[in-house]
VEXDO-836276 format. One line per field, with one value per residue: residue number from 0; residue in one letter; x, y, z of N, C-alpha, C in turn. Coordinates in steps of 0.1 Angstrom, whole numbers. Each point is the difference from the previous one (the first is absolute). Example, Ala and Ser with C-alpha at 12.3 -4.5 7.8 and 13.67 -1.06 7.14 Angstrom:
BEGIN
num = 0 / 1
residu = a / s
neast = 132 / -4
nnorth = -57 / 11
nup = 78 / -7
caeast = -9 / 9
canorth = 12 / 11
caup = 0 / 0
ceast = 9 / -8
cnorth = 12 / 11
cup = 0 / 8
% end
This chain:
BEGIN
num = 0 / 1 / 2 / 3 / 4 / 5 / 6 / 7 / 8 / 9 / 10 / 11 / 12 / 13 / 14 / 15 / 16 / 17 / 18 / 19 / 20 / 21 / 22 / 23 / 24 / 25 / 26 / 27 / 28 / 29 / 30 / 31 / 32 / 33 / 34 / 35 / 36 / 37 / 38 / 39 / 40 / 41 / 42 / 43 / 44 / 45 / 46 / 47 / 48 / 49 / 50 / 51 / 52 / 53 / 54 / 55 / 56 / 57 / 58 / 59 / 60 / 61 / 62 / 63 / 64 / 65 / 66 / 67 / 68 / 69 / 70 / 71 / 72 / 73 / 74 / 75 / 76 / 77 / 78 / 79 / 80 / 81 / 82 / 83 / 84 / 85 / 86 / 87 / 88 / 89 / 90 / 91 / 92 / 93 / 94 / 95 / 96 / 97 / 98 / 99 / 100 / 101 / 102 / 103 / 104 / 105 / 106 / 107 / 108 / 109 / 110 / 111 / 112 / 113 / 114 / 115 / 116 / 117 / 118 / 119 / 120 / 121 / 122 / 123 / 124 / 125 / 126 / 127 / 128 / 129 / 130 / 131 / 132 / 133 / 134 / 135 / 136 / 137 / 138 / 139 / 140 / 141 / 142 / 143 / 144 / 145 / 146 / 147 / 148 / 149 / 150 / 151 / 152 / 153 / 154 / 155 / 156 / 157 / 158 / 159 / 160 / 161 / 162 / 163 / 164 / 165 / 166 / 167 / 168 / 169 / 170 / 171 / 172 / 173 / 174 / 175 / 176 / 177 / 178 / 179 / 180 / 181 / 182 / 183 / 184 / 185 / 186 / 187 / 188 / 189 / 190 / 191 / 192 / 193 / 194 / 195 / 196 / 197 / 198 / 199 / 200 / 201 / 202 / 203 / 204 / 205 / 206 / 207 / 208 / 209 / 210 / 211 / 212 / 213 / 214 / 215 / 216 / 217 / 218 / 219 / 220 / 221 / 222 / 223 / 224 / 225 / 226 / 227 / 228 / 229 / 230 / 231 / 232 / 233 / 234 / 235 / 236 / 237 / 238 / 239 / 240 / 241 / 242 / 243 / 244 / 245 / 246 / 247 / 248 / 249 / 250 / 251 / 252 / 253 / 254 / 255 / 256 / 257 / 258 / 259 / 260 / 261 / 262 / 263 / 264 / 265 / 266 / 267 / 268 / 269 / 270 / 271 / 272 / 273 / 274 / 275 / 276 / 277 / 278 / 279 / 280 / 281 / 282 / 283 / 284 / 285 / 286 / 287 / 288 / 289 / 290 / 291 / 292 / 293 / 294 / 295 / 296 / 297 / 298 / 299 / 300 / 301 / 302 / 303 / 304 / 305 / 306 / 307 / 308 / 309 / 310 / 311 / 312 / 313 / 314 / 315 / 316 / 317 / 318
residu = m / s / k / t / i / k / v / a / l / a / g / a / g / a / f / g / i / k / h / l / d / g / i / k / n / i / d / n / v / q / v / i / s / l / v / g / r / e / l / g / k / t / t / e / i / a / k / k / y / g / i / e / h / v / s / t / d / l / q / d / s / l / n / l / s / e / v / d / a / v / i / l / c / t / p / t / q / m / h / s / e / q / a / r / a / c / m / n / a / g / k / h / v / q / v / e / i / p / m / a / d / s / l / s / d / a / q / s / l / v / e / l / q / k / k / t / g / l / v / a / m / c / g / h / t / r / r / f / n / p / s / h / q / f / v / h / q / k / i / k / a / g / e / f / n / i / q / q / m / d / v / q / t / y / f / f / r / r / t / n / m / n / a / l / g / q / p / r / s / w / t / d / h / l / l / w / h / h / a / a / h / t / v / d / l / f / a / y / q / v / g / s / p / i / v / k / a / n / a / v / q / g / p / i / h / p / d / l / g / i / a / m / d / m / s / i / q / l / k / a / a / n / g / a / i / c / t / l / s / l / s / f / n / n / d / g / p / l / g / t / f / f / r / y / i / g / d / s / g / t / y / i / a / r / y / d / d / l / f / t / g / k / e / e / p / i / d / v / s / k / v / d / v / s / m / n / g / i / e / l / q / d / r / e / f / f / a / a / i / k / g / k / r / e / s / n / s / s / v / a / q / v / f / a / c / y / r / v / l / h / d / l / e / q / q / l / k / s / n
neast = -172 / 12 / -6 / 5 / -9 / -4 / -1 / -12 / 3 / -13 / 3 / 5 / -11 / -7 / -10 / 1 / 3 / -11 / -7 / 4 / -3 / -12 / -2 / 6 / -7 / -6 / 7 / 7 / -2 / -4 / -2 / -6 / -12 / -1 / -13 / -2 / -8 / 10 / 3 / 0 / -10 / -6 / 5 / -3 / -11 / -2 / 5 / -7 / -9 / 6 / -12 / 3 / -10 / -5 / -13 / -10 / 4 / -8 / -7 / 7 / -3 / -13 / 4 / 6 / 6 / 10 / -11 / 3 / 0 / -12 / 4 / -12 / 5 / -9 / -7 / -8 / -5 / 13 / -1 / -13 / -2 / 8 / -5 / -12 / 4 / 4 / -11 / -7 / 9 / -5 / -3 / 9 / -10 / 5 / -13 / 3 / -2 / -12 / -3 / -11 / -8 / -2 / -11 / -6 / 7 / -3 / -12 / 1 / 7 / -9 / -10 / 6 / 3 / -12 / -4 / 7 / -3 / 0 / 10 / -11 / 6 / -7 / 4 / -5 / 7 / -11 / -2 / 8 / -6 / 12 / -6 / -6 / 12 / 5 / -10 / 2 / 13 / -4 / -8 / 9 / 7 / -12 / 8 / -7 / -11 / -3 / -4 / 9 / -2 / 7 / -4 / 10 / -6 / 10 / -5 / 8 / -10 / -1 / 12 / 0 / 6 / 13 / 6 / 4 / -13 / 0 / -4 / -12 / 2 / -2 / -11 / 5 / -1 / -7 / -11 / 1 / 6 / -3 / -13 / 4 / 10 / -9 / -9 / 10 / 6 / -11 / -5 / 11 / -1 / -13 / 3 / -9 / -9 / -1 / -9 / 5 / -5 / 3 / -6 / 5 / -4 / 9 / 0 / -6 / 12 / -3 / 13 / 3 / -12 / 7 / -3 / 1 / -11 / 4 / -10 / 8 / -10 / 8 / -6 / 9 / 1 / 13 / -7 / 12 / 2 / -3 / 6 / -4 / 8 / -5 / 11 / -4 / -7 / 7 / 0 / 7 / 3 / 8 / -8 / 3 / -9 / 6 / -11 / 8 / -13 / 8 / 0 / 12 / -6 / 7 / -1 / 10 / -4 / 11 / -5 / 13 / -5 / 4 / -11 / 2 / -11 / 11 / 1 / 2 / 11 / -3 / 11 / -2 / 13 / -3 / -11 / 8 / 3 / -11 / 2 / 2 / -12 / 3 / 12 / -6 / -9 / 10 / 6 / -12 / -2 / 13 / -1 / -13 / 6 / 11 / -9 / -5 / -4 / -11 / -1 / 5 / -13 / -2 / -3 / 3 / 11 / 2 / -5 / 0 / 11 / 1 / -3 / 8 / 10 / -3 / -1 / 12 / 5 / -6 / 4 / 12 / -1 / -4 / 10
nnorth = 486 / 6 / 10 / 1 / -10 / 11 / -8 / 3 / -6 / -1 / -2 / 1 / -6 / -11 / 6 / 11 / -8 / -8 / 11 / 4 / -13 / 1 / 12 / -5 / -9 / 12 / 1 / 11 / -5 / 11 / -6 / 12 / -5 / -1 / -4 / 3 / -8 / -8 / 12 / -5 / -8 / 10 / 8 / -10 / -2 / 13 / -1 / -11 / 8 / 8 / 1 / 11 / 1 / 4 / -4 / 6 / 9 / -7 / 10 / -3 / -13 / 3 / 7 / -12 / 10 / -5 / -2 / -11 / -9 / -5 / -8 / -3 / -2 / 9 / 3 / -10 / 5 / 0 / -11 / 1 / 5 / -8 / -10 / 6 / 0 / -12 / -4 / 6 / -7 / -7 / -9 / -9 / -10 / -8 / -4 / -4 / -13 / 5 / 5 / -6 / 4 / 7 / -3 / 10 / -5 / -13 / 4 / 6 / -11 / -8 / 8 / 1 / -13 / -1 / 7 / -7 / -12 / 0 / -7 / -7 / -7 / -12 / -3 / -4 / -4 / -7 / 11 / 2 / -8 / -5 / -5 / 11 / 6 / -11 / 0 / 13 / -3 / -10 / 8 / 9 / -11 / -1 / -2 / 9 / -6 / 10 / -11 / -1 / 10 / -7 / 10 / -1 / 10 / -4 / 6 / 2 / 8 / -5 / 6 / 13 / -10 / 4 / -1 / 10 / -2 / 11 / 7 / 0 / 11 / -10 / -2 / -12 / -4 / -11 / 8 / 12 / -8 / -10 / 2 / 12 / -6 / -8 / 9 / 9 / -8 / -4 / 13 / 4 / -11 / 1 / 13 / 0 / 9 / 3 / -9 / -9 / 5 / -10 / 3 / -8 / 4 / -3 / -3 / 11 / 2 / -3 / -2 / -8 / -5 / -12 / -5 / -10 / -3 / -4 / -1 / 0 / 1 / -3 / 7 / -4 / 10 / -5 / 0 / 5 / -8 / 7 / -8 / 9 / -5 / 9 / 1 / 7 / -11 / -1 / -10 / 3 / -6 / 11 / 8 / 2 / -10 / -1 / -6 / 0 / -2 / -6 / 3 / 4 / 1 / -1 / 12 / 0 / 12 / 1 / 12 / 0 / -11 / -10 / -8 / -12 / -5 / -6 / 13 / -1 / 4 / 12 / 0 / 10 / -5 / -5 / 0 / 6 / 13 / -3 / -7 / 13 / -4 / 4 / -6 / -10 / 2 / 2 / -10 / -6 / 4 / -2 / -12 / 0 / 4 / -8 / -10 / 8 / -11 / -6 / -2 / -12 / -4 / 7 / 12 / 3 / -7 / 4 / 11 / -9 / -3 / 13 / 0 / -11 / 6 / 10 / -8 / -6 / 12 / 4 / -11 / 2 / 13 / -6 / -8
nup = -918 / 0 / 6 / 12 / 1 / 5 / 11 / 3 / 12 / 0 / 13 / 12 / -3 / 1 / -6 / 7 / 10 / -4 / -2 / 12 / 4 / -7 / 4 / 10 / -7 / 0 / -11 / 3 / 12 / 7 / 11 / -1 / 2 / 13 / -2 / 13 / 6 / 4 / 4 / 13 / -2 / -6 / 9 / 8 / -6 / 0 / 12 / 2 / -7 / 8 / 6 / -6 / -8 / 12 / -1 / 7 / -10 / -7 / 4 / 11 / -4 / -2 / 11 / 0 / -6 / 7 / 8 / -7 / 10 / 3 / 10 / 0 / 13 / -1 / 11 / -3 / 11 / -1 / -7 / -2 / 12 / 5 / -7 / 3 / 12 / -2 / -6 / 9 / 7 / -11 / 10 / -6 / 0 / 9 / 0 / 12 / -2 / 0 / -12 / 4 / 10 / -11 / -7 / 7 / 11 / -4 / -3 / 12 / 4 / -6 / 4 / 12 / -1 / -6 / 10 / 8 / -4 / 13 / 4 / 0 / 9 / 0 / 13 / -11 / 11 / 0 / -7 / 10 / 9 / 0 / 11 / 2 / -1 / 6 / 8 / 3 / 1 / 8 / 6 / 0 / 3 / 6 / 11 / 5 / 3 / 8 / 7 / 10 / 8 / 8 / 7 / 8 / 7 / 7 / 10 / 10 / 0 / 12 / 0 / 2 / -7 / -2 / -12 / 7 / 2 / -6 / 10 / -6 / -7 / -8 / -6 / -2 / -13 / 1 / -1 / 6 / 9 / 7 / -1 / 1 / 8 / 5 / 3 / 3 / 8 / 4 / 0 / 7 / 8 / 2 / 2 / 10 / -2 / 12 / -2 / 9 / 11 / 9 / 11 / 9 / 12 / 9 / 13 / 4 / 1 / 13 / 0 / -10 / 1 / -2 / -11 / 7 / -6 / -12 / -8 / -11 / -9 / -10 / -10 / -9 / -9 / 1 / 12 / 2 / 10 / 11 / 10 / 8 / 8 / 9 / 8 / 10 / -1 / -11 / 9 / -10 / -11 / 0 / -6 / -13 / -2 / -12 / -3 / -10 / -3 / -9 / -13 / 5 / 12 / 11 / 5 / 10 / 3 / 5 / -1 / 3 / 6 / -8 / 0 / -4 / -6 / -4 / 2 / -13 / 5 / -4 / -8 / 8 / 3 / -11 / 7 / 10 / 2 / 7 / 11 / 2 / 3 / 13 / -1 / -5 / 10 / 9 / -6 / -1 / 12 / 3 / -6 / 6 / 12 / -1 / -3 / 10 / 7 / -3 / 13 / 1 / 2 / -10 / 5 / -13 / -1 / 13 / -6 / -10 / 7 / 1 / -13 / -2 / 7 / -7 / -11 / 4 / 3 / -11 / -6 / 6 / -4 / -11 / 4
caeast = 3 / 12 / 5 / -5 / -13 / 0 / -12 / -5 / -8 / -8 / -4 / 12 / -4 / 5 / 1 / 9 / 13 / 2 / 4 / 13 / 9 / 0 / 6 / 14 / 5 / -4 / 9 / -5 / -12 / 4 / -10 / 6 / -9 / -8 / -11 / -6 / -9 / 8 / 13 / 12 / 2 / 2 / 14 / 9 / 0 / 6 / 14 / 4 / 0 / 7 / -9 / 3 / -12 / -10 / -11 / -12 / -10 / 3 / 1 / 14 / 7 / -5 / 6 / 14 / 0 / 8 / -8 / -7 / -10 / -3 / -6 / -9 / -2 / -8 / -13 / -9 / -10 / 7 / 6 / -5 / 3 / 15 / 3 / -4 / 10 / 13 / -1 / -2 / 14 / 8 / 8 / -5 / -3 / -4 / -7 / -2 / -13 / -8 / 2 / -11 / -10 / -13 / 0 / 1 / 14 / 8 / -3 / 6 / 14 / 1 / -3 / 11 / 11 / -2 / 2 / 14 / 9 / 10 / -1 / -7 / 0 / -4 / 8 / -6 / 13 / -1 / 4 / 14 / 7 / 5 / -9 / -12 / 5 / 2 / -14 / -4 / 8 / -5 / -13 / 2 / 6 / -10 / 4 / -8 / -13 / -5 / -14 / -4 / 10 / -4 / 9 / -2 / 8 / -2 / 8 / -5 / 1 / -12 / 2 / 5 / 14 / 5 / 8 / 12 / -5 / 0 / -14 / -3 / -8 / -12 / -6 / 1 / -13 / 1 / -5 / 6 / 14 / 5 / -7 / 4 / 11 / -5 / -9 / 8 / 9 / -9 / -3 / 13 / 5 / -9 / -1 / -14 / -6 / -9 / -14 / -8 / 7 / -8 / 8 / -6 / 10 / -3 / -4 / 9 / 8 / -5 / 9 / 6 / -11 / 1 / -2 / 13 / 0 / -7 / 1 / -4 / 0 / 1 / -1 / 5 / -8 / 4 / -5 / 9 / -6 / 10 / -6 / 10 / -3 / 9 / -3 / 10 / -2 / 7 / 11 / 7 / 8 / -4 / 3 / -10 / 4 / -7 / 0 / -5 / -4 / -1 / -3 / 12 / 8 / -4 / 11 / -3 / 8 / 1 / 8 / 9 / 3 / -10 / 1 / -11 / -10 / 5 / 9 / 14 / 5 / 3 / 10 / -4 / 11 / 4 / -12 / 2 / 14 / 0 / -10 / -8 / -12 / -1 / 10 / -4 / -10 / 7 / 7 / -10 / -3 / 11 / 1 / -10 / 3 / 11 / -4 / -12 / -10 / -9 / 6 / -9 / -6 / -4 / -14 / -10 / -1 / -6 / -12 / -11 / 0 / -7 / -15 / -5 / 1 / -12 / -13 / -1 / -3 / -14 / -6 / 2 / -8 / -14 / -3
canorth = 5 / -7 / 4 / -9 / 3 / 2 / -5 / 1 / -12 / 2 / -13 / -7 / -13 / -13 / 0 / 10 / -6 / -9 / 9 / 6 / -11 / -3 / 11 / -1 / -7 / 7 / 10 / 14 / 3 / 3 / 4 / 12 / 5 / -11 / 5 / -10 / 5 / 3 / 6 / -7 / -13 / 3 / 5 / -11 / -7 / 9 / -1 / -13 / 0 / 12 / 11 / 12 / 8 / -8 / 8 / -7 / 6 / -2 / 13 / 5 / -6 / 5 / 14 / -1 / 1 / -11 / -12 / -3 / -10 / -4 / -13 / 0 / -12 / 5 / -7 / 0 / 11 / 13 / -2 / 9 / 14 / 2 / -1 / 12 / 11 / -2 / 4 / 14 / 6 / -3 / -12 / -13 / -6 / -14 / -2 / -14 / -5 / 4 / 14 / 7 / -9 / 3 / 2 / 14 / 5 / -6 / 7 / 14 / -2 / -2 / 12 / 9 / -4 / 4 / 15 / 4 / -8 / -6 / -14 / -4 / -15 / -6 / -12 / -13 / -7 / -13 / 1 / 0 / -12 / -9 / -12 / 4 / 4 / -12 / -5 / 10 / -2 / -12 / 3 / 9 / -8 / -9 / -13 / -3 / 8 / -2 / -4 / 4 / 4 / -2 / 9 / 1 / 10 / -4 / 6 / -1 / 14 / 3 / 14 / 9 / -1 / 0 / -12 / -2 / -3 / 13 / 7 / 9 / 12 / -1 / -13 / -6 / -4 / -11 / 3 / 11 / -2 / -14 / -5 / 8 / -7 / -11 / 5 / 5 / -10 / -9 / 6 / 2 / -13 / -6 / 9 / 1 / 7 / -7 / 3 / -4 / -1 / -2 / 0 / -1 / 2 / -5 / 10 / 12 / 0 / 10 / 11 / 5 / 5 / -5 / -15 / -8 / -11 / 4 / -9 / 7 / -7 / 9 / -6 / 9 / -1 / -11 / -12 / -4 / 3 / 1 / -1 / 7 / -1 / 9 / -1 / 5 / -9 / -12 / -3 / -10 / 7 / 13 / 5 / -2 / -12 / 0 / -12 / 2 / -12 / 4 / -11 / -8 / -2 / 7 / 7 / 5 / 12 / 6 / 12 / 0 / -13 / -7 / -14 / -7 / -5 / -11 / 6 / -1 / 14 / 6 / 10 / 13 / 10 / 7 / 7 / 14 / 3 / -2 / -9 / 8 / 7 / 14 / 7 / 0 / 10 / 13 / 2 / 4 / 14 / 9 / -1 / 8 / 14 / 3 / -1 / 9 / -9 / -6 / -12 / -12 / 3 / 14 / 2 / -2 / -15 / -8 / 6 / -9 / -7 / 7 / -1 / -13 / 0 / 9 / -8 / -11 / 6 / 3 / -13 / -4 / 9 / -2 / -14
caup = 14 / 3 / 14 / 11 / 5 / 15 / 4 / 14 / 3 / 11 / 6 / 4 / 6 / -5 / -15 / -4 / 1 / -12 / -11 / 2 / -3 / -14 / -7 / 2 / -11 / -12 / -4 / -3 / 8 / 13 / 10 / 7 / 10 / 6 / 9 / 9 / 11 / 12 / -5 / 5 / -7 / -14 / 0 / 1 / -13 / -10 / 2 / -5 / -15 / -5 / -5 / 8 / 4 / 7 / 5 / 3 / -8 / -15 / -7 / 1 / -11 / -12 / -2 / -4 / -14 / -6 / 0 / -12 / 1 / 13 / 2 / 12 / 7 / 12 / 2 / -11 / 1 / -4 / -13 / -10 / 3 / -1 / -14 / -7 / 5 / -7 / -14 / 0 / 2 / -11 / 2 / -4 / 12 / 1 / 13 / 3 / -2 / -11 / -3 / 7 / 6 / -5 / -15 / -4 / 2 / -10 / -13 / 1 / -3 / -14 / -7 / 3 / -8 / -14 / 0 / 3 / -9 / 8 / 2 / 12 / 0 / 13 / 3 / -2 / -1 / -6 / -14 / -1 / 5 / -10 / -1 / -8 / -13 / -7 / -5 / -10 / -13 / -6 / -6 / -12 / -11 / -5 / 5 / 13 / 2 / 13 / 2 / 14 / 10 / 14 / 8 / 15 / 6 / 14 / 11 / 13 / 4 / 8 / 5 / -10 / -1 / -14 / -4 / 9 / 13 / 7 / 0 / -11 / 3 / -9 / -1 / -13 / -5 / -9 / -14 / -8 / -1 / -3 / -12 / -12 / -7 / -8 / -9 / -11 / -7 / -7 / -13 / -8 / -6 / -10 / -11 / -3 / 11 / 10 / -3 / 11 / 12 / 11 / 13 / 14 / 10 / 13 / 10 / 2 / 12 / 9 / 2 / -12 / -9 / -14 / -1 / 1 / -10 / -12 / -12 / -12 / -13 / -11 / -14 / -11 / -12 / -8 / 6 / 11 / 14 / 11 / 13 / 9 / 15 / 8 / 15 / 10 / 11 / -3 / 8 / -8 / -10 / -3 / -13 / -10 / -8 / -13 / -8 / -14 / -6 / -14 / -10 / -3 / 12 / 12 / 6 / 13 / 2 / 14 / -2 / -12 / -3 / -9 / 0 / -8 / 9 / 8 / 9 / -6 / -2 / -14 / 1 / -6 / 3 / -13 / -5 / 0 / 5 / 14 / 5 / 10 / -7 / 3 / -8 / -15 / 0 / 0 / -12 / -10 / 3 / -4 / -14 / -7 / 1 / -9 / -13 / -2 / -5 / 10 / 6 / 3 / 13 / 1 / 7 / -10 / -3 / 10 / 4 / -1 / 12 / 10 / -3 / 5 / 15 / 3 / -1 / 11 / 12 / 0 / 3 / 14 / 8 / -2 / 6
ceast = 12 / 5 / -5 / -14 / 0 / -14 / -3 / -9 / -8 / -6 / 12 / -3 / 6 / 1 / 9 / 15 / 3 / 4 / 14 / 11 / 1 / 7 / 15 / 6 / -2 / 9 / -7 / -13 / 5 / -12 / 7 / -8 / -9 / -10 / -5 / -8 / 8 / 14 / 12 / 2 / 3 / 15 / 9 / 0 / 7 / 16 / 5 / 1 / 7 / -9 / 1 / -13 / -10 / -11 / -11 / -12 / 3 / 2 / 15 / 8 / -4 / 5 / 14 / 0 / 7 / -7 / -7 / -12 / -2 / -6 / -8 / -3 / -7 / -13 / -9 / -9 / 7 / 4 / -5 / 3 / 15 / 4 / -3 / 9 / 13 / -1 / -3 / 13 / 9 / 10 / -7 / -3 / -3 / -6 / -2 / -15 / -8 / 2 / -11 / -9 / -14 / 2 / 2 / 14 / 9 / -2 / 7 / 15 / 2 / -1 / 12 / 12 / -1 / 2 / 15 / 10 / 11 / -1 / -7 / -3 / -5 / 7 / -7 / 11 / -2 / 2 / 15 / 7 / 4 / -9 / -12 / 4 / 2 / -13 / -5 / 6 / -5 / -14 / 2 / 6 / -10 / 2 / -9 / -12 / -6 / -15 / -5 / 12 / -6 / 10 / -4 / 9 / -2 / 10 / -5 / 1 / -13 / 1 / 6 / 15 / 4 / 8 / 12 / -5 / -1 / -14 / -1 / -8 / -13 / -5 / 1 / -14 / 1 / -5 / 9 / 16 / 3 / -7 / 4 / 11 / -6 / -10 / 7 / 8 / -9 / -3 / 12 / 5 / -8 / -2 / -14 / -7 / -9 / -14 / -10 / 8 / -10 / 9 / -9 / 11 / -5 / -4 / 10 / 7 / -5 / 9 / 6 / -10 / 1 / -4 / 14 / 0 / -9 / 2 / -5 / 1 / 0 / -1 / 4 / -9 / 3 / -4 / 9 / -6 / 11 / -8 / 11 / -5 / 9 / -4 / 11 / 0 / 9 / 13 / 8 / 10 / -6 / 4 / -11 / 6 / -10 / 1 / -6 / -3 / -3 / -3 / 12 / 9 / -6 / 13 / -5 / 10 / 0 / 10 / 9 / 4 / -12 / 2 / -10 / -11 / 4 / 11 / 15 / 4 / 3 / 9 / -5 / 10 / 3 / -12 / 2 / 14 / 1 / -11 / -9 / -11 / 0 / 11 / -4 / -11 / 6 / 8 / -9 / -4 / 10 / 2 / -10 / 2 / 11 / -5 / -12 / -11 / -9 / 6 / -10 / -5 / -2 / -13 / -11 / -2 / -7 / -14 / -12 / -1 / -8 / -15 / -6 / -1 / -12 / -13 / -1 / -3 / -15 / -8 / 0 / -9 / -15 / -5 / 0
cnorth = -8 / 3 / -10 / 5 / 1 / -2 / 3 / -12 / 3 / -13 / -8 / -13 / -12 / 1 / 11 / -5 / -9 / 9 / 5 / -11 / -2 / 12 / 0 / -7 / 6 / 11 / 13 / 3 / 2 / 5 / 11 / 5 / -12 / 7 / -12 / 6 / 4 / 5 / -8 / -13 / 3 / 5 / -12 / -8 / 8 / -1 / -13 / 0 / 12 / 11 / 12 / 7 / -9 / 9 / -9 / 6 / -1 / 13 / 5 / -6 / 5 / 14 / 0 / 0 / -12 / -13 / -2 / -9 / -4 / -14 / 1 / -14 / 3 / -8 / 1 / 12 / 13 / -1 / 10 / 14 / 3 / -1 / 12 / 12 / -1 / 5 / 15 / 8 / -2 / -12 / -12 / -7 / -15 / -2 / -15 / -4 / 1 / 15 / 8 / -11 / 4 / 2 / 14 / 5 / -6 / 7 / 14 / -1 / -2 / 13 / 10 / -5 / 4 / 15 / 4 / -6 / -6 / -15 / -2 / -14 / -5 / -13 / -13 / -10 / -13 / 1 / -1 / -11 / -9 / -12 / 4 / 5 / -13 / -5 / 10 / -2 / -13 / 3 / 9 / -8 / -10 / -14 / -4 / 10 / -3 / -4 / 5 / 4 / -3 / 6 / 0 / 11 / -1 / 7 / -5 / 13 / 4 / 12 / 8 / 1 / 1 / -12 / -3 / -3 / 13 / 6 / 9 / 12 / 1 / -14 / -5 / -5 / -11 / 3 / 10 / -1 / -14 / -6 / 8 / -7 / -11 / 5 / 5 / -11 / -10 / 6 / 2 / -13 / -6 / 9 / 3 / 7 / -8 / 4 / -4 / -1 / -1 / 0 / -2 / 2 / -5 / 12 / 12 / 0 / 11 / 12 / 6 / 6 / -4 / -15 / -7 / -11 / 4 / -10 / 7 / -9 / 10 / -9 / 10 / -2 / -12 / -13 / -5 / 4 / 1 / -1 / 5 / -2 / 8 / -2 / 6 / -10 / -13 / -2 / -11 / 7 / 13 / 5 / -2 / -11 / 0 / -13 / 3 / -14 / 3 / -12 / -8 / -2 / 8 / 6 / 5 / 11 / 4 / 11 / -1 / -14 / -7 / -15 / -6 / -4 / -12 / 4 / -1 / 15 / 3 / 11 / 13 / 11 / 8 / 8 / 15 / 2 / -2 / -10 / 7 / 8 / 15 / 8 / 1 / 10 / 14 / 2 / 5 / 15 / 9 / -1 / 8 / 15 / 4 / -1 / 8 / -8 / -4 / -12 / -11 / 3 / 15 / 1 / -2 / -15 / -8 / 5 / -10 / -9 / 7 / 1 / -13 / 0 / 9 / -8 / -10 / 7 / 3 / -13 / -3 / 9 / -3 / -14 / 1
cup = 5 / 14 / 10 / 4 / 15 / 5 / 15 / 2 / 13 / 6 / 3 / 7 / -7 / -16 / -5 / 0 / -12 / -12 / 1 / -4 / -15 / -8 / 1 / -12 / -14 / -3 / -2 / 6 / 14 / 9 / 8 / 11 / 5 / 10 / 8 / 11 / 12 / -4 / 4 / -8 / -15 / -2 / 1 / -13 / -11 / 1 / -5 / -15 / -6 / -5 / 9 / 5 / 6 / 5 / 4 / -8 / -15 / -7 / 0 / -11 / -13 / -3 / -5 / -16 / -7 / -1 / -14 / 1 / 15 / 0 / 13 / 5 / 13 / 1 / -11 / -1 / -5 / -14 / -11 / 2 / -2 / -15 / -8 / 4 / -8 / -15 / -1 / 2 / -11 / 1 / -6 / 13 / -2 / 13 / 2 / -1 / 14 / -3 / 7 / 6 / -4 / -15 / -4 / 2 / -11 / -13 / 0 / -4 / -15 / -8 / 2 / -8 / -14 / -2 / 1 / -10 / 8 / 0 / 14 / 0 / 13 / 1 / -1 / -3 / -7 / -15 / -2 / 6 / -11 / -3 / -9 / -14 / -9 / -6 / -11 / -14 / -7 / -7 / -12 / -11 / -5 / 5 / 12 / 0 / 13 / -1 / 13 / 8 / 14 / 9 / 15 / 5 / 15 / 10 / 14 / 7 / 7 / 8 / -11 / -1 / -15 / -3 / 9 / 15 / 9 / 0 / -12 / 5 / -8 / -1 / -15 / -4 / -10 / -14 / -7 / -1 / -6 / -12 / -12 / -8 / -10 / -11 / -13 / -8 / -8 / -14 / -9 / -6 / -11 / -12 / -4 / 12 / 9 / -3 / 11 / 13 / 12 / 13 / 12 / 10 / 14 / 9 / 0 / 13 / 9 / 2 / -12 / -10 / -14 / 0 / 0 / -10 / -12 / -11 / -12 / -12 / -12 / -13 / -10 / -12 / -9 / 6 / 12 / 13 / 10 / 13 / 10 / 15 / 7 / 15 / 8 / 12 / -1 / 8 / -7 / -10 / -4 / -14 / -10 / -10 / -12 / -7 / -14 / -6 / -15 / -9 / -3 / 12 / 12 / 6 / 14 / 2 / 15 / 0 / -12 / -4 / -7 / 1 / -10 / 10 / 9 / 10 / -4 / -2 / -14 / 2 / -7 / 1 / -13 / -6 / -1 / 7 / 15 / 4 / 10 / -7 / 3 / -7 / -15 / -2 / -1 / -12 / -11 / 2 / -5 / -15 / -8 / 1 / -10 / -15 / -4 / -7 / 11 / 6 / 0 / 14 / 2 / 7 / -10 / -3 / 11 / 5 / 0 / 12 / 11 / -2 / 5 / 15 / 5 / -1 / 10 / 13 / 1 / 3 / 15 / 9 / -1 / 6 / 15
% end
């Protein structure tokens, strides 16, 4: 596939803009349609990025015959339905994490991808961050084996706000969104399926209807363990911090940056063609389309994560 890949992007919020910024650096890819909830704001963003077609309805973009692929940065609750609509329209699709907020919906995406043969990828960005790629390469080379991952995912979000501090039209979720990053990354990095998972959660927020604090324990078949703490109540450093404790050292990953256990910086600038995990994720999506192959972080590859999330949800409901 040598032609320019023409893309529709749905979701003109904080994460949609991150994708638009990343795609600017990728050759032979053009965003030609932008979908957002508010027409005025979406039109303003479209003008900034030179996007001619603007709509508040994803179907308008799917009706464009020239659209080859769609990136979905919409609310979690819309992901599975919209991803199915994209594939049913014959479009390759990358859906931001999570691909669904139920096991049955995740399964439906995997089955539809197999039926259509289209590239269907989920935005499990941690697989692509240079910091985590560095550790992954060490593991594949036999130079490092994970004994334990200690992960903290912390936000200060006691009202329904997005990453830009703007009001959200939907409610985020610690388990189905933020825990999904670590559950998938743990199994991916250790190269072994998760065989045991436990979870506890704090009180349910009276207005948002979700737990604001959660703790998860995981164990892989090869014996490696993971402890994950998540909170929307943390009034301090924000983000997700990964500590890899291994048999030959310790690494601390903060998004695209990496440090030793003694906080010494590690140069990961040569790990890939960019230091931007979102851009690298998009590059993989488009490379898979051009190469007519399965992408890293395909819906099939990450499905096991959603089975674990489902099991954890059942535990939390029964406690």
